[in-house]
C-alpha positions in Angstrom: 226.1 124.8 107.2 226.9 122.7 110.2 228.8 119.6 109.2 229.0 116.4 111.2 231.2 113.3 111.0 229.9 111.0 108.3 228.2 113.7 106.3 228.5 113.1 102.5 229.6 116.3 100.7 230.8 117.7 97.5 233.8 120.0 97.9 236.1 121.5 95.2 234.3 119.3 92.7 235.0 116.1 94.6 232.7 113.9 96.6 233.6 112.5 100.0 232.8 111.9 103.6 233.7 114.2 106.5 236.0 112.1 108.8 237.3 114.8 111.1 236.2 118.2 112.5 239.5 118.9 114.1 238.9 122.1 116.1 235.7 120.5 117.5 237.6 117.4 118.6 235.3 115.1 116.5 236.9 112.2 114.6 235.5 109.2 112.9 236.4 105.9 114.6 239.0 104.9 111.9 240.6 108.4 112.1 241.5 108.6 115.8 242.3 112.0 117.4 245.7 110.8 118.6 246.8 110.5 115.0 245.3 113.7 113.6 244.7 116.3 116.3 248.2 117.8 115.6 246.6 119.5 112.6 244.7 121.7 115.1 242.2 123.3 112.6 239.9 122.6 109.7 238.4 119.3 108.6 239.4 116.1 106.8 237.4 114.6 104.0 237.9 111.2 102.6 237.3 111.8 98.9 236.6 109.3 96.1 238.9 111.2 93.7 241.9 112.0 95.8 241.7 110.1 99.0 242.1 111.9 102.4 242.4 115.7 102.2 242.9 118.1 105.0 241.2 121.5 104.5 242.7 123.9 107.1 240.2 126.6 106.2 236.8 126.4 104.5 236.9 130.1 103.5 235.9 130.5 99.8 235.2 126.8 99.3 231.9 125.7 97.9 230.5 122.8 100.0 227.3 121.0 99.1 225.8 118.5 101.5 224.7 115.4 99.6 221.7 113.2 100.6 222.1 109.5 101.2 
């Protein structure tokens, strides 16, 4: 699955929006690279249940892309 900024997903039982694909250098406008690139790997998801979460690796995680 190829995720992009703004994709709505379900991950670890939570729903959220992809706001950063760090290794690809892609960041949502309200999550600028100069504040988050230090994480170096993974992605960040803004979830409804827990707020902003950094996933350094997606190995073993079930990710489902949700339609609008």
